[in-house]
N, CA, C and O atoms as a Tinker XYZ file with bonds, in Angstrom:
   292  protein
     1  N    -62.970000  110.711000  -99.368000    73     2
     2  CA   -63.478000  109.669000 -100.656000    64     1     3
     3  C    -62.514000  109.992000 -102.018000    63     2     4     5
     4  O    -62.598000  110.819000 -102.926000    81     3
     5  N    -61.763000  109.144000 -101.759000    73     3     6
     6  CA   -60.539000  109.213000 -102.632000    64     5     7
     7  C    -61.200000  110.277000 -104.169000    63     6     8     9
     8  O    -62.358000  110.231000 -104.586000    81     7
     9  N    -60.559000  110.771000 -104.496000    73     7    10
    10  CA   -60.252000  111.947000 -106.058000    64     9    11
    11  C    -59.611000  109.795000 -107.222000    63    10    12    13
    12  O    -58.806000  108.971000 -106.787000    81    11
    13  N    -60.296000  109.722000 -108.379000    73    11    14
    14  CA   -59.753000  108.712000 -109.192000    64    13    15
    15  C    -58.489000  109.828000 -109.955000    63    14    16    17
    16  O    -58.476000  110.996000 -110.345000    81    15
    17  N    -57.486000  108.658000 -109.879000    73    15    18
    18  CA   -55.573000  110.187000 -110.307000    64    17    19
    19  C    -56.757000  109.539000 -112.039000    63    18    20    21
    20  O    -57.659000  108.756000 -112.335000    81    19
    21  N    -55.850000  110.582000 -112.639000    73    19    22
    22  CA   -56.319000  110.726000 -114.101000    64    21    23
    23  C    -55.589000  109.436000 -115.210000    63    22    24    25
    24  O    -54.460000  109.883000 -115.410000    81    23
    25  N    -55.676000  108.424000 -115.801000    73    23    26
    26  CA   -54.849000  107.199000 -116.333000    64    25    27
    27  C    -53.741000  108.288000 -116.802000    63    26    28    29
    28  O    -52.664000  108.628000 -116.314000    81    27
    29  N    -54.647000  108.795000 -118.252000    73    27    30
    30  CA   -53.933000  109.068000 -119.554000    64    29    31
    31  C    -54.245000  110.224000 -119.080000    63    30    32    33
    32  O    -55.384000  110.447000 -119.490000    81    31
    33  N    -53.703000  111.536000 -118.125000    73    31    34
    34  CA   -53.829000  113.173000 -118.689000    64    33    35
    35  C    -53.417000  113.512000 -119.807000    63    34    36    37
    36  O    -52.606000  112.823000 -120.425000    81    35
    37  N    -53.946000  114.731000 -120.300000    73    35    38
    38  CA   -53.564000  115.470000 -121.281000    64    37    39
    39  C    -52.472000  116.355000 -121.171000    63    38    40    41
    40  O    -51.885000  116.528000 -122.239000    81    39
    41  N    -51.944000  117.075000 -120.028000    73    39    42
    42  CA   -51.015000  117.753000 -119.511000    64    41    43
    43  C    -50.588000  117.356000 -117.946000    63    42    44    45
    44  O    -50.821000  118.239000 -117.120000    81    43
    45  N    -49.978000  116.098000 -117.441000    73    43    46
    46  CA   -50.197000  115.828000 -116.243000    64    45    47
    47  C    -48.747000  116.804000 -115.305000    63    46    48    49
    48  O    -48.480000  116.786000 -114.103000    81    47
    49  N    -48.034000  117.603000 -116.502000    73    47    50
    50  CA   -47.023000  118.570000 -116.094000    64    49    51
    51  C    -47.057000  119.521000 -115.025000    63    50    52    53
    52  O    -46.239000  120.113000 -114.321000    81    51
    53  N    -49.235000  119.402000 -115.260000    73    51    54
    54  CA   -49.595000  121.421000 -114.981000    64    53    55
    55  C    -50.152000  120.883000 -113.048000    63    54    56    57
    56  O    -50.052000  121.659000 -112.097000    81    55
    57  N    -50.553000  119.810000 -112.969000    73    55    58
    58  CA   -51.068000  119.138000 -112.236000    64    57    59
    59  C    -49.769000  118.543000 -111.101000    63    58    60    61
    60  O    -48.882000  117.912000 -111.677000    81    59
    61  N    -49.575000  118.732000 -109.265000    73    59    62
    62  CA   -49.010000  117.670000 -108.335000    64    61    63
    63  C    -50.058000  116.190000 -108.201000    63    62    64    65
    64  O    -51.196000  116.085000 -107.745000    81    63
    65  N    -49.341000  115.384000 -108.668000    73    63    66
    66  CA   -50.021000  113.893000 -107.897000    64    65    67
    67  C    -49.745000  113.479000 -106.842000    63    66    68    69
    68  O    -49.716000  112.260000 -106.671000    81    67
    69  N    -49.385000  114.582000 -105.552000    73    67    70
    70  CA   -48.770000  113.976000 -104.819000    64    69    71
    71  C    -49.974000  112.995000 -103.530000    63    70    72    73
    72  O    -49.926000  112.067000 -102.723000    81    71
    73  N    -50.965000  114.027000 -104.107000    73    71    74
    74  CA   -51.981000  113.861000 -103.008000    64    73    75
    75  C    -53.390000  114.058000 -103.507000    63    74    76    77
    76  O    -53.342000  114.593000 -104.615000    81    75
    77  N    -55.310000  113.702000 -102.895000    73    75    78
    78  CA   -56.261000  113.824000 -102.542000    64    77    79
    79  C    -56.444000  115.445000 -104.019000    63    78    80    81
    80  O    -57.181000  115.543000 -104.999000    81    79
    81  N    -55.546000  116.242000 -103.533000    73    79    82
    82  CA   -56.186000  118.056000 -103.690000    64    81    83
    83  C    -55.802000  117.827000 -104.976000    63    82    84    85
    84  O    -56.880000  118.118000 -105.494000    81    83
    85  N    -55.233000  117.587000 -105.725000    73    83    86
    86  CA   -54.362000  117.421000 -107.345000    64    85    87
    87  C    -54.640000  118.925000 -107.933000    63    86    88    89
    88  O    -55.374000  119.365000 -108.817000    81    87
    89  N    -53.393000  119.695000 -106.718000    73    87    90
    90  CA   -52.901000  121.577000 -107.393000    64    89    91
    91  C    -53.026000  121.671000 -108.245000    63    90    92    93
    92  O    -53.323000  120.772000 -109.033000    81    91
    93  N    -52.785000  123.287000 -108.583000    73    91    94
    94  CA   -51.699000  123.311000 -109.855000    64    93    95
    95  C    -50.107000  123.105000 -109.229000    63    94    96    97
    96  O    -49.716000  123.031000 -108.065000    81    95
    97  N    -49.703000  123.073000 -109.950000    73    95    98
    98  CA   -47.747000  122.889000 -110.377000    64    97    99
    99  C    -47.763000  124.009000 -110.252000    63    98   100   101
   100  O    -46.633000  124.185000 -110.708000    81    99
   101  N    -48.336000  125.712000 -109.831000    73    99   102
   102  CA   -47.976000  126.812000 -109.077000    64   101   103
   103  C    -48.359000  127.421000 -107.613000    63   102   104   105
   104  O    -48.037000  128.410000 -106.955000    81   103
   105  N    -49.653000  125.733000 -107.382000    73   103   106
   106  CA   -49.813000  126.160000 -106.450000    64   105   107
   107  C    -50.389000  125.233000 -105.341000    63   106   108   109
   108  O    -51.525000  124.926000 -104.978000    81   107
   109  N    -49.336000  124.970000 -105.021000    73   107   110
   110  CA   -49.631000  123.846000 -103.829000    64   109   111
   111  C    -49.842000  123.798000 -102.362000    63   110   112   113
   112  O    -49.311000  124.318000 -101.380000    81   111
   113  N    -50.660000  123.109000 -102.549000    73   111   114
   114  CA   -51.708000  123.431000 -101.028000    64   113   115
   115  C    -51.395000  122.191000  -99.909000    63   114   116   117
   116  O    -52.091000  121.996000  -98.913000    81   115
   117  N    -50.426000  121.546000 -100.214000    73   115   118
   118  CA   -50.665000  119.700000  -99.167000    64   117   119
   119  C    -49.845000  120.306000  -98.185000    63   118   120   121
   120  O    -49.742000  119.666000  -97.138000    81   119
   121  N    -48.936000  121.907000  -98.297000    73   119   122
   122  CA   -48.121000  121.499000  -97.709000    64   121   123
   123  C    -46.539000  121.240000  -97.001000    63   122   124   125
   124  O    -45.972000  121.722000  -96.020000    81   123
   125  N    -46.106000  120.084000  -98.182000    73   123   126
   126  CA   -45.463000  119.519000  -97.124000    64   125   127
   127  C    -43.741000  119.311000  -97.846000    63   126   128   129
   128  O    -42.983000  118.343000  -97.908000    81   127
   129  N    -43.637000  120.778000  -98.319000    73   127   130
   130  CA   -42.370000  120.873000  -98.225000    64   129   131
   131  C    -41.565000  119.998000  -99.541000    63   130   132   133
   132  O    -40.486000  119.405000  -99.544000    81   131
   133  N    -42.452000  120.174000 -100.481000    73   131   134
   134  CA   -41.403000  119.670000 -101.430000    64   133   135
   135  C    -42.701000  120.040000 -102.944000    63   134   136   137
   136  O    -43.860000  120.415000 -103.117000    81   135
   137  N    -41.222000  119.520000 -103.883000    73   135   138
   138  CA   -42.176000  120.211000 -104.856000    64   137   139
   139  C    -42.706000  119.264000 -106.097000    63   138   140   141
   140  O    -42.288000  118.107000 -106.144000    81   139
   141  N    -43.529000  119.694000 -107.001000    73   139   142
   142  CA   -44.378000  118.755000 -107.337000    64   141   143
   143  C    -44.228000  117.341000 -107.724000    63   142   144   145
   144  O    -43.326000  116.920000 -108.448000    81   143
   145  N    -44.876000  116.853000 -107.362000    73   143   146
   146  CA   -45.120000  115.098000 -108.017000    64   145   147
   147  C    -45.321000  114.493000 -108.655000    63   146   148   149
   148  O    -46.513000  114.187000 -108.652000    81   147
   149  N    -44.483000  113.816000 -109.687000    73   147   150
   150  CA   -45.514000  113.757000 -111.028000    64   149   151
   151  C    -45.772000  112.311000 -111.499000    63   150   152   153
   152  O    -45.332000  111.178000 -111.307000    81   151
   153  N    -46.736000  112.961000 -112.230000    73   151   154
   154  CA   -47.426000  111.200000 -112.516000    64   153   155
   155  C    -46.299000  110.929000 -113.003000    63   154   156   157
   156  O    -45.209000  111.431000 -113.274000    81   155
   157  N    -47.314000  109.266000 -113.062000    73   155   158
   158  CA   -46.393000  107.519000 -113.498000    64   157   159
   159  C    -45.962000  107.925000 -114.532000    63   158   160   161
   160  O    -44.790000  107.727000 -114.854000    81   159
   161  N    -46.989000  108.717000 -115.431000    73   159   162
   162  CA   -46.543000  109.299000 -116.610000    64   161   163
   163  C    -46.058000  109.356000 -117.215000    63   162   164   165
   164  O    -45.825000  108.855000 -118.315000    81   163
   165  N    -45.518000  110.576000 -116.117000    73   163   166
   166  CA   -44.173000  111.546000 -116.766000    64   165   167
   167  C    -42.886000  110.383000 -116.467000    63   166   168   169
   168  O    -41.894000  110.632000 -117.152000    81   167
   169  N    -42.815000  109.781000 -116.019000    73   167   170
   170  CA   -41.720000  109.519000 -114.633000    64   169   171
   171  C    -41.714000  108.164000 -116.023000    63   170   172   173
   172  O    -41.098000  108.622000 -116.985000    81   171
   173  N    -42.116000  107.030000 -116.243000    73   171   174
   174  CA   -42.858000  105.561000 -116.704000    64   173   175
   175  C    -42.141000  105.203000 -118.344000    63   174   176   177
   176  O    -41.419000  104.345000 -118.851000    81   175
   177  N    -43.092000  106.861000 -118.880000    73   175   178
   178  CA   -43.697000  107.113000 -120.379000    64   177   179
   179  C    -45.411000  105.990000 -119.792000    63   178   180   181
   180  O    -45.816000  105.530000 -118.725000    81   179
   181  N    -45.968000  106.007000 -121.422000    73   179   182
   182  CA   -47.426000  106.231000 -121.623000    64   181   183
   183  C    -48.039000  104.313000 -121.302000    63   182   184   185
   184  O    -49.204000  103.923000 -121.224000    81   183
   185  N    -46.674000  103.440000 -121.175000    73   183   186
   186  CA   -46.834000  102.070000 -120.614000    64   185   187
   187  C    -46.648000  101.611000 -119.375000    63   186   188   189
   188  O    -46.266000  100.560000 -118.861000    81   187
   189  N    -47.228000  103.283000 -118.814000    73   187   190
   190  CA   -46.756000  103.128000 -116.515000    64   189   191
   191  C    -46.996000  101.940000 -116.507000    63   190   192   193
   192  O    -46.185000  101.035000 -116.312000    81   191
   193  N    -48.730000  101.805000 -116.829000    73   191   194
   194  CA   -49.730000  101.043000 -116.472000    64   193   195
   195  C    -49.320000   99.694000 -116.593000    63   194   196   197
   196  O    -49.816000   98.931000 -115.764000    81   195
   197  N    -48.602000   99.251000 -117.352000    73   195   198
   198  CA   -48.013000   97.889000 -117.367000    64   197   199
   199  C    -46.734000   98.018000 -116.883000    63   198   200   201
   200  O    -46.219000   98.499000 -117.892000    81   199
   201  N    -45.780000   97.939000 -116.027000    73   199   202
   202  CA   -44.889000   98.124000 -115.380000    64   201   203
   203  C    -46.141000   98.271000 -113.767000    63   202   204   205
   204  O    -47.027000   98.968000 -113.274000    81   203
   205  N    -45.437000   97.201000 -113.594000    73   203   206
   206  CA   -46.002000   96.792000 -111.712000    64   205   207
   207  C    -47.570000   96.485000 -112.206000    63   206   208   209
   208  O    -48.153000   96.388000 -113.286000    81   207
   209  N    -48.075000   96.343000 -110.127000    73   207   210
   210  CA   -49.618000   95.945000 -110.151000    64   209   211
   211  C    -50.123000   97.148000 -110.011000    63   210   212   213
   212  O    -49.883000   97.179000 -108.804000    81   211
   213  N    -50.716000   98.373000 -110.245000    73   211   214
   214  CA   -51.016000   98.887000 -109.925000    64   213   215
   215  C    -52.820000   99.257000 -109.129000    63   214   216   217
   216  O    -53.171000  100.408000 -108.867000    81   215
   217  N    -53.860000   97.816000 -108.834000    73   215   218
   218  CA   -54.649000   97.508000 -109.024000    64   217   219
   219  C    -55.413000   97.903000 -109.311000    63   218   220   221
   220  O    -56.420000   97.516000 -108.718000    81   219
   221  N    -55.621000   98.952000 -110.400000    73   219   222
   222  CA   -56.571000   98.957000 -112.014000    64   221   223
   223  C    -57.917000   98.419000 -111.799000    63   222   224   225
   224  O    -58.195000   97.886000 -110.725000    81   223
   225  N    -58.636000   98.507000 -112.595000    73   223   226
   226  CA   -59.742000   98.355000 -113.275000    64   225   227
   227  C    -58.961000   97.273000 -114.611000    63   226   228   229
   228  O    -57.783000   97.602000 -114.746000    81   227
   229  N    -59.147000   96.743000 -115.046000    73   227   230
   230  CA   -58.868000   96.098000 -116.643000    64   229   231
   231  C    -59.980000   97.202000 -117.493000    63   230   232   233
   232  O    -59.693000   97.944000 -118.432000    81   231
   233  N    -61.100000   97.053000 -116.928000    73   231   234
   234  CA   -62.084000   97.470000 -118.406000    64   233   235
   235  C    -61.749000   98.958000 -117.600000    63   234   236   237
   236  O    -61.294000   99.628000 -118.526000    81   235
   237  N    -61.731000   99.730000 -116.524000    73   235   238
   238  CA   -61.166000  100.879000 -116.986000    64   237   239
   239  C    -60.616000  101.300000 -117.474000    63   238   240   241
   240  O    -60.823000  102.329000 -118.117000    81   239
   241  N    -59.471000  100.564000 -117.368000    73   239   242
   242  CA   -57.986000  101.350000 -118.076000    64   241   243
   243  C    -58.310000  100.457000 -119.744000    63   242   244   245
   244  O    -57.647000  100.486000 -120.781000    81   243
   245  N    -59.060000  100.029000 -119.547000    73   243   246
   246  CA   -58.886000  100.102000 -121.525000    64   245   247
   247  C    -59.935000  101.018000 -122.158000    63   246   248   249
   248  O    -59.834000  101.540000 -123.269000    81   247
   249  N    -60.882000  101.133000 -121.365000    73   247   250
   250  CA   -62.353000  102.167000 -121.303000    64   249   251
   251  C    -61.238000  104.208000 -121.512000    63   250   252   253
   252  O    -61.386000  105.026000 -122.421000    81   251
   253  N    -60.242000  104.309000 -120.218000    73   251   254
   254  CA   -59.281000  105.264000 -120.246000    64   253   255
   255  C    -58.816000  105.447000 -121.686000    63   254   256   257
   256  O    -58.865000  106.409000 -122.453000    81   255
   257  N    -58.153000  103.681000 -121.843000    73   255   258
   258  CA   -57.006000  104.468000 -123.264000    64   257   259
   259  C    -57.864000  104.726000 -124.358000    63   258   260   261
   260  O    -57.575000  105.706000 -125.045000    81   259
   261  N    -58.936000  104.004000 -124.693000    73   259   262
   262  CA   -59.826000  104.530000 -125.358000    64   261   263
   263  C    -60.212000  106.093000 -125.505000    63   262   264   265
   264  O    -60.223000  106.560000 -126.643000    81   263
   265  N    -60.517000  106.890000 -124.450000    73   263   266
   266  CA   -60.797000  108.041000 -124.280000    64   265   267
   267  C    -59.478000  108.302000 -125.027000    63   266   268   269
   268  O    -59.449000  108.953000 -126.072000    81   267
   269  N    -58.633000  107.889000 -124.580000    73   267   270
   270  CA   -57.324000  109.303000 -124.574000    64   269   271
   271  C    -56.617000  108.484000 -126.035000    63   270   272   273
   272  O    -55.392000  108.393000 -126.116000    81   271
   273  N    -57.235000  108.098000 -126.791000    73   271   274
   274  CA   -56.673000  107.733000 -128.626000    64   273   275
   275  C    -55.546000  107.050000 -127.857000    63   274   276   277
   276  O    -54.716000  107.946000 -127.700000    81   275
   277  N    -55.104000  105.985000 -127.321000    73   275   278
   278  CA   -53.973000  104.948000 -126.463000    64   277   279
   279  C    -54.206000  104.108000 -126.720000    63   278   280   281
   280  O    -53.332000  103.323000 -126.356000    81   279
   281  N    -55.505000  103.322000 -127.558000    73   279   282
   282  CA   -55.823000  101.971000 -127.424000    64   281   283
   283  C    -55.186000  100.690000 -127.988000    63   282   284   285
   284  O    -54.826000  100.402000 -129.129000    81   283
   285  N    -55.165000  100.121000 -127.016000    73   283   286
   286  CA   -53.018000   98.361000 -128.088000    64   285   287
   287  C    -54.092000   98.269000 -129.001000    63   286   288   289
   288  O    -55.285000   98.521000 -128.830000    81   287
   289  N    -53.541000   97.908000 -129.903000    73   287   290
   290  CA   -53.833000   96.790000 -131.093000    64   289   291
   291  C    -54.096000   95.246000 -130.692000    63   290   292
   292  O    -54.314000   94.409000 -131.568000    81   291
């Protein structure tokens, strides 16, 4: 089963988002030889979900926004 990606993580820099393992940034297990894969929020900003079609359920996104205190006006 695929783990759900956190839409608005509090500390995205602490985790590698490159596979379903979501390892700590200093303990990568996937062995792909690369560095940590950043969360889209780190690259695109807080409005990363508005850029492109990520395929998330709009209701799920809104609930995540409210939980994270990032509700749109």
